[in-house]
C-alpha positions, 0 to 999 in steps of 0.5 A: 541564463546559467541559472534560469537553466539550473532553475529549470534542471531543478524544476524538471528533477522535482517534477520527475522524482514526484512523479516516480514516487506516484507511479511507485505508489499507483504499483503498490496500490494495484498489487495490494489491491489485487493479492487482497482481493484473491486472499479474501476470495481463498476465505470465502472459498473456504480454501484457508491454508491457501489463504494463509499462505497468500498471506505470508508472501504479501507480508514478505512483499509489503516489506519491500513495498514499505522500503518503497514508500517511505521514502515518498510517503508517512510512516503512520499510514505505513506502519498501520498497514503493517500492524494490519497485516501481521493479524490477519493470519491468527483471525483465520487461524482461530476461525474469525472469518467477520474480524478477519474480513473487517480487517481487509478491508481496513487494509484495502481503505488504508493502501487507497487512502495513502494513494489518495493523499498522495496525488496532487489535488489542490485538496492535498496540496492546500 
């Protein structure tokens, strides 16, 4: 009977850890999506200085997000998000809005991809 209780406790701990990881990834996805939408709107409205400041704030936030996510998610998509995020300021600075929006959309897609790959579906498990 002891072994059964220990097995159930380990199983519940495993499920709890998985749910906590999903919760963290979901929160990061929502925060990043909102920030990226806001930055896109600022650039569309030609508030470039404000957009650059928002990007700098997002970079600082991303450092914290990345430290959380690295425990649950593989390094490759996180590194891609980090490297793409670094270039956004320069695209605004050199007035290359087409590339800026392409890279902004790429970051959104990568963040969504991280979320969708962490959801426990049959496709992701097998």
